[in-house]
TORKOL-4160 file (C-alpha; in steps of 0.2 Angstrom, whole numbers, padded with zeros to 4 digits, m for minus):
269
<pt num="1" X="0990" Y="0200" Z="0036"/>
<pt num="2" X="0985" Y="0187" Z="0049"/>
<pt num="3" X="0979" Y="0173" Z="0037"/>
<pt num="4" X="0983" Y="0155" Z="0040"/>
<pt num="5" X="0980" Y="0149" Z="0022"/>
<pt num="6" X="0982" Y="0154" Z="0004"/>
<pt num="7" X="0972" Y="0148" Z="m0011"/>
<pt num="8" X="0980" Y="0147" Z="m0028"/>
<pt num="9" X="0975" Y="0140" Z="m0045"/>
<pt num="10" X="0987" Y="0128" Z="m0055"/>
<pt num="11" X="0989" Y="0124" Z="m0073"/>
<pt num="12" X="1000" Y="0111" Z="m0082"/>
<pt num="13" X="1008" Y="0120" Z="m0097"/>
<pt num="14" X="1013" Y="0111" Z="m0113"/>
<pt num="15" X="1031" Y="0110" Z="m0108"/>
<pt num="16" X="1026" Y="0100" Z="m0093"/>
<pt num="17" X="1029" Y="0114" Z="m0080"/>
<pt num="18" X="1015" Y="0118" Z="m0067"/>
<pt num="19" X="1012" Y="0137" Z="m0065"/>
<pt num="20" X="1001" Y="0147" Z="m0053"/>
<pt num="21" X="0988" Y="0158" Z="m0062"/>
<pt num="22" X="0970" Y="0162" Z="m0061"/>
<pt num="23" X="0965" Y="0169" Z="m0078"/>
<pt num="24" X="0949" Y="0172" Z="m0087"/>
<pt num="25" X="0936" Y="0160" Z="m0094"/>
<pt num="26" X="0924" Y="0148" Z="m0085"/>
<pt num="27" X="0928" Y="0132" Z="m0076"/>
<pt num="28" X="0925" Y="0122" Z="m0091"/>
<pt num="29" X="0938" Y="0132" Z="m0101"/>
<pt num="30" X="0949" Y="0141" Z="m0089"/>
<pt num="31" X="0966" Y="0151" Z="m0092"/>
<pt num="32" X="0961" Y="0165" Z="m0104"/>
<pt num="33" X="0974" Y="0178" Z="m0105"/>
<pt num="34" X="0965" Y="0193" Z="m0113"/>
<pt num="35" X="0959" Y="0203" Z="m0097"/>
<pt num="36" X="0973" Y="0197" Z="m0086"/>
<pt num="37" X="0988" Y="0200" Z="m0098"/>
<pt num="38" X="0981" Y="0211" Z="m0112"/>
<pt num="39" X="0985" Y="0197" Z="m0125"/>
<pt num="40" X="0975" Y="0184" Z="m0134"/>
<pt num="41" X="0976" Y="0165" Z="m0131"/>
<pt num="42" X="0976" Y="0154" Z="m0116"/>
<pt num="43" X="0989" Y="0150" Z="m0103"/>
<pt num="44" X="0989" Y="0132" Z="m0109"/>
<pt num="45" X="0995" Y="0137" Z="m0126"/>
<pt num="46" X="1012" Y="0143" Z="m0118"/>
<pt num="47" X="1028" Y="0136" Z="m0111"/>
<pt num="48" X="1033" Y="0142" Z="m0094"/>
<pt num="49" X="1047" Y="0152" Z="m0102"/>
<pt num="50" X="1034" Y="0161" Z="m0113"/>
<pt num="51" X="1022" Y="0163" Z="m0098"/>
<pt num="52" X="1035" Y="0171" Z="m0088"/>
<pt num="53" X="1037" Y="0185" Z="m0101"/>
<pt num="54" X="1019" Y="0191" Z="m0099"/>
<pt num="55" X="1014" Y="0207" Z="m0090"/>
<pt num="56" X="0999" Y="0210" Z="m0080"/>
<pt num="57" X="0985" Y="0222" Z="m0085"/>
<pt num="58" X="0985" Y="0234" Z="m0070"/>
<pt num="59" X="0967" Y="0240" Z="m0074"/>
<pt num="60" X="0959" Y="0223" Z="m0073"/>
<pt num="61" X="0947" Y="0224" Z="m0059"/>
<pt num="62" X="0950" Y="0206" Z="m0054"/>
<pt num="63" X="0966" Y="0211" Z="m0046"/>
<pt num="64" X="0960" Y="0214" Z="m0028"/>
<pt num="65" X="0977" Y="0223" Z="m0024"/>
<pt num="66" X="0972" Y="0237" Z="m0036"/>
<pt num="67" X="0979" Y="0246" Z="m0051"/>
<pt num="68" X="0992" Y="0256" Z="m0042"/>
<pt num="69" X="1000" Y="0242" Z="m0034"/>
<pt num="70" X="1001" Y="0231" Z="m0050"/>
<pt num="71" X="1007" Y="0246" Z="m0060"/>
<pt num="72" X="1021" Y="0250" Z="m0047"/>
<pt num="73" X="1027" Y="0232" Z="m0046"/>
<pt num="74" X="1024" Y="0227" Z="m0065"/>
<pt num="75" X="1042" Y="0224" Z="m0068"/>
<pt num="76" X="1044" Y="0212" Z="m0053"/>
<pt num="77" X="1027" Y="0203" Z="m0056"/>
<pt num="78" X="1027" Y="0187" Z="m0066"/>
<pt num="79" X="1018" Y="0170" Z="m0067"/>
<pt num="80" X="1027" Y="0159" Z="m0055"/>
<pt num="81" X="1029" Y="0140" Z="m0056"/>
<pt num="82" X="1021" Y="0130" Z="m0042"/>
<pt num="83" X="1038" Y="0124" Z="m0036"/>
<pt num="84" X="1043" Y="0142" Z="m0033"/>
<pt num="85" X="1027" Y="0146" Z="m0023"/>
<pt num="86" X="1029" Y="0130" Z="m0013"/>
<pt num="87" X="1047" Y="0134" Z="m0009"/>
<pt num="88" X="1042" Y="0151" Z="m0003"/>
<pt num="89" X="1029" Y="0144" Z="0008"/>
<pt num="90" X="1037" Y="0128" Z="0014"/>
<pt num="91" X="1040" Y="0128" Z="0033"/>
<pt num="92" X="1029" Y="0144" Z="0036"/>
<pt num="93" X="1015" Y="0134" Z="0043"/>
<pt num="94" X="1003" Y="0142" Z="0031"/>
<pt num="95" X="0991" Y="0130" Z="0023"/>
<pt num="96" X="0991" Y="0130" Z="0004"/>
<pt num="97" X="0974" Y="0127" Z="m0005"/>
<pt num="98" X="0978" Y="0121" Z="m0022"/>
<pt num="99" X="0964" Y="0122" Z="m0035"/>
<pt num="100" X="0967" Y="0110" Z="m0049"/>
<pt num="101" X="0961" Y="0122" Z="m0062"/>
<pt num="102" X="0968" Y="0115" Z="m0078"/>
<pt num="103" X="0967" Y="0098" Z="m0085"/>
<pt num="104" X="0980" Y="0084" Z="m0081"/>
<pt num="105" X="0986" Y="0093" Z="m0065"/>
<pt num="106" X="0982" Y="0079" Z="m0052"/>
<pt num="107" X="0997" Y="0067" Z="m0054"/>
<pt num="108" X="1011" Y="0080" Z="m0057"/>
<pt num="109" X="1004" Y="0091" Z="m0043"/>
<pt num="110" X="1004" Y="0077" Z="m0031"/>
<pt num="111" X="1021" Y="0071" Z="m0036"/>
<pt num="112" X="1029" Y="0089" Z="m0033"/>
<pt num="113" X="1021" Y="0090" Z="m0016"/>
<pt num="114" X="1027" Y="0073" Z="m0011"/>
<pt num="115" X="1044" Y="0076" Z="m0018"/>
<pt num="116" X="1045" Y="0093" Z="m0008"/>
<pt num="117" X="1039" Y="0084" Z="0008"/>
<pt num="118" X="1024" Y="0096" Z="0010"/>
<pt num="119" X="1009" Y="0084" Z="0011"/>
<pt num="120" X="1003" Y="0090" Z="0028"/>
<pt num="121" X="1004" Y="0108" Z="0021"/>
<pt num="122" X="0994" Y="0106" Z="0005"/>
<pt num="123" X="0976" Y="0103" Z="0001"/>
<pt num="124" X="0967" Y="0100" Z="m0016"/>
<pt num="125" X="0951" Y="0106" Z="m0023"/>
<pt num="126" X="0942" Y="0107" Z="m0040"/>
<pt num="127" X="0925" Y="0111" Z="m0048"/>
<pt num="128" X="0930" Y="0097" Z="m0059"/>
<pt num="129" X="0925" Y="0083" Z="m0047"/>
<pt num="130" X="0934" Y="0069" Z="m0056"/>
<pt num="131" X="0951" Y="0077" Z="m0051"/>
<pt num="132" X="0946" Y="0076" Z="m0033"/>
<pt num="133" X="0941" Y="0058" Z="m0035"/>
<pt num="134" X="0957" Y="0055" Z="m0043"/>
<pt num="135" X="0967" Y="0062" Z="m0029"/>
<pt num="136" X="0958" Y="0051" Z="m0017"/>
<pt num="137" X="0960" Y="0035" Z="m0028"/>
<pt num="138" X="0979" Y="0038" Z="m0028"/>
<pt num="139" X="0980" Y="0043" Z="m0010"/>
<pt num="140" X="0967" Y="0035" Z="0001"/>
<pt num="141" X="0978" Y="0035" Z="0017"/>
<pt num="142" X="0970" Y="0039" Z="0034"/>
<pt num="143" X="0977" Y="0047" Z="0049"/>
<pt num="144" X="0975" Y="0038" Z="0066"/>
<pt num="145" X="0960" Y="0049" Z="0070"/>
<pt num="146" X="0951" Y="0043" Z="0054"/>
<pt num="147" X="0954" Y="0059" Z="0044"/>
<pt num="148" X="0962" Y="0058" Z="0027"/>
<pt num="149" X="0981" Y="0062" Z="0025"/>
<pt num="150" X="0978" Y="0070" Z="0009"/>
<pt num="151" X="0965" Y="0084" Z="0011"/>
<pt num="152" X="0953" Y="0087" Z="m0003"/>
<pt num="153" X="0939" Y="0100" Z="m0006"/>
<pt num="154" X="0924" Y="0098" Z="m0017"/>
<pt num="155" X="0920" Y="0115" Z="m0025"/>
<pt num="156" X="0902" Y="0119" Z="m0029"/>
<pt num="157" X="0895" Y="0135" Z="m0037"/>
<pt num="158" X="0876" Y="0131" Z="m0038"/>
<pt num="159" X="0873" Y="0119" Z="m0024"/>
<pt num="160" X="0863" Y="0103" Z="m0029"/>
<pt num="161" X="0851" Y="0095" Z="m0017"/>
<pt num="162" X="0863" Y="0080" Z="m0015"/>
<pt num="163" X="0879" Y="0090" Z="m0012"/>
<pt num="164" X="0883" Y="0080" Z="0003"/>
<pt num="165" X="0881" Y="0063" Z="m0005"/>
<pt num="166" X="0892" Y="0069" Z="m0020"/>
<pt num="167" X="0906" Y="0075" Z="m0008"/>
<pt num="168" X="0905" Y="0060" Z="0002"/>
<pt num="169" X="0906" Y="0048" Z="m0013"/>
<pt num="170" X="0922" Y="0058" Z="m0019"/>
<pt num="171" X="0930" Y="0055" Z="m0002"/>
<pt num="172" X="0931" Y="0074" Z="0000"/>
<pt num="173" X="0938" Y="0081" Z="0017"/>
<pt num="174" X="0929" Y="0097" Z="0014"/>
<pt num="175" X="0914" Y="0105" Z="0005"/>
<pt num="176" X="0918" Y="0122" Z="m0002"/>
<pt num="177" X="0902" Y="0133" Z="m0004"/>
<pt num="178" X="0899" Y="0149" Z="m0014"/>
<pt num="179" X="0895" Y="0162" Z="0000"/>
<pt num="180" X="0877" Y="0165" Z="m0006"/>
<pt num="181" X="0873" Y="0146" Z="m0003"/>
<pt num="182" X="0881" Y="0146" Z="0014"/>
<pt num="183" X="0867" Y="0143" Z="0027"/>
<pt num="184" X="0867" Y="0136" Z="0045"/>
<pt num="185" X="0857" Y="0121" Z="0037"/>
<pt num="186" X="0870" Y="0117" Z="0024"/>
<pt num="187" X="0885" Y="0120" Z="0035"/>
<pt num="188" X="0877" Y="0108" Z="0048"/>
<pt num="189" X="0874" Y="0095" Z="0035"/>
<pt num="190" X="0892" Y="0095" Z="0030"/>
<pt num="191" X="0898" Y="0094" Z="0048"/>
<pt num="192" X="0886" Y="0080" Z="0052"/>
<pt num="193" X="0893" Y="0070" Z="0037"/>
<pt num="194" X="0911" Y="0072" Z="0045"/>
<pt num="195" X="0918" Y="0085" Z="0033"/>
<pt num="196" X="0924" Y="0102" Z="0036"/>
<pt num="197" X="0916" Y="0117" Z="0028"/>
<pt num="198" X="0923" Y="0132" Z="0018"/>
<pt num="199" X="0915" Y="0147" Z="0010"/>
<pt num="200" X="0922" Y="0156" Z="m0005"/>
<pt num="201" X="0918" Y="0173" Z="m0011"/>
<pt num="202" X="0917" Y="0177" Z="m0029"/>
<pt num="203" X="0931" Y="0187" Z="m0037"/>
<pt num="204" X="0931" Y="0206" Z="m0036"/>
<pt num="205" X="0921" Y="0208" Z="m0052"/>
<pt num="206" X="0908" Y="0195" Z="m0047"/>
<pt num="207" X="0906" Y="0203" Z="m0030"/>
<pt num="208" X="0904" Y="0221" Z="m0038"/>
<pt num="209" X="0890" Y="0213" Z="m0049"/>
<pt num="210" X="0881" Y="0205" Z="m0034"/>
<pt num="211" X="0881" Y="0221" Z="m0025"/>
<pt num="212" X="0873" Y="0230" Z="m0039"/>
<pt num="213" X="0860" Y="0217" Z="m0042"/>
<pt num="214" X="0856" Y="0212" Z="m0024"/>
<pt num="215" X="0851" Y="0225" Z="m0012"/>
<pt num="216" X="0855" Y="0214" Z="0003"/>
<pt num="217" X="0873" Y="0210" Z="m0002"/>
<pt num="218" X="0888" Y="0220" Z="0004"/>
<pt num="219" X="0905" Y="0219" Z="m0004"/>
<pt num="220" X="0914" Y="0210" Z="0010"/>
<pt num="221" X="0909" Y="0222" Z="0023"/>
<pt num="222" X="0907" Y="0218" Z="0042"/>
<pt num="223" X="0888" Y="0214" Z="0040"/>
<pt num="224" X="0892" Y="0201" Z="0027"/>
<pt num="225" X="0906" Y="0193" Z="0036"/>
<pt num="226" X="0896" Y="0192" Z="0052"/>
<pt num="227" X="0881" Y="0184" Z="0043"/>
<pt num="228" X="0893" Y="0171" Z="0035"/>
<pt num="229" X="0902" Y="0167" Z="0052"/>
<pt num="230" X="0885" Y="0165" Z="0061"/>
<pt num="231" X="0882" Y="0150" Z="0050"/>
<pt num="232" X="0896" Y="0140" Z="0059"/>
<pt num="233" X="0907" Y="0138" Z="0043"/>
<pt num="234" X="0924" Y="0134" Z="0048"/>
<pt num="235" X="0935" Y="0142" Z="0034"/>
<pt num="236" X="0933" Y="0158" Z="0024"/>
<pt num="237" X="0941" Y="0161" Z="0007"/>
<pt num="238" X="0940" Y="0180" Z="0004"/>
<pt num="239" X="0946" Y="0194" Z="m0007"/>
<pt num="240" X="0948" Y="0206" Z="0008"/>
<pt num="241" X="0956" Y="0196" Z="0023"/>
<pt num="242" X="0962" Y="0213" Z="0030"/>
<pt num="243" X="0943" Y="0218" Z="0033"/>
<pt num="244" X="0939" Y="0201" Z="0041"/>
<pt num="245" X="0954" Y="0202" Z="0052"/>
<pt num="246" X="0949" Y="0219" Z="0058"/>
<pt num="247" X="0933" Y="0212" Z="0064"/>
<pt num="248" X="0939" Y="0196" Z="0072"/>
<pt num="249" X="0957" Y="0199" Z="0076"/>
<pt num="250" X="0971" Y="0187" Z="0074"/>
<pt num="251" X="0977" Y="0176" Z="0088"/>
<pt num="252" X="0996" Y="0176" Z="0092"/>
<pt num="253" X="1005" Y="0168" Z="0078"/>
<pt num="254" X="0992" Y="0172" Z="0066"/>
<pt num="255" X="0988" Y="0154" Z="0064"/>
<pt num="256" X="0969" Y="0156" Z="0068"/>
<pt num="257" X="0957" Y="0169" Z="0071"/>
<pt num="258" X="0943" Y="0169" Z="0084"/>
<pt num="259" X="0926" Y="0176" Z="0080"/>
<pt num="260" X="0914" Y="0185" Z="0091"/>
<pt num="261" X="0903" Y="0169" Z="0090"/>
<pt num="262" X="0917" Y="0159" Z="0099"/>
<pt num="263" X="0920" Y="0149" Z="0083"/>
<pt num="264" X="0938" Y="0145" Z="0077"/>
<pt num="265" X="0938" Y="0153" Z="0059"/>
<pt num="266" X="0952" Y="0150" Z="0047"/>
<pt num="267" X="0955" Y="0164" Z="0034"/>
<pt num="268" X="0962" Y="0161" Z="0017"/>
<pt num="269" X="0969" Y="0175" Z="0006"/>
């Protein structure tokens, strides 16, 4: 597609295996299986072997690829382990934004990434800021240019007034903003504090809801993307990277894309 990064959510299952799964629920109680897999319960209640037997609900609107694709590939689709995903991505040059979604994920995720020699390829984020703090406590190492070796992103939904101070106190490398809170002023404040900026879109269901409730919100259309890029934000995490790349176009190698505002934009699927 031309993206230079992927974002994925990680849970630690009761058998001790790390898996990649988004799931329903909120950030305080994530991992609900109902809408995603047409079954009751939570991913945290399963072993990796049990999770692998689940099938996806092709009609769940949160799958941006659409029902036809999910239905066609339903026998091949399964919930993978984090190790499997990292194996597929290792050496590709694609950055991996790992959201520490479930509890007790920090130490085992770091151990796996270290063992696979993928420190430079993996970044870490969470709405549960104690997890980002823990990453920095374990790995405070700095590069010669003063940046952190282990990159972390402080995720915000609603943006508090002291968001820069919160992120700085956590030792975050990046601040991750919901698209509706991304303004030139917030982005500049992040950059002035020496951190990078990322904007994230709500999932497909959330974006549909926003479009219905707010007349000035397009569903990841050209106008929306150009408005966001005009803020100076450095990284965009989107549901429709194909649309964004149609606007800005990938550079050779697909490692970065260049916007019409002459800013280097990183695109995450």
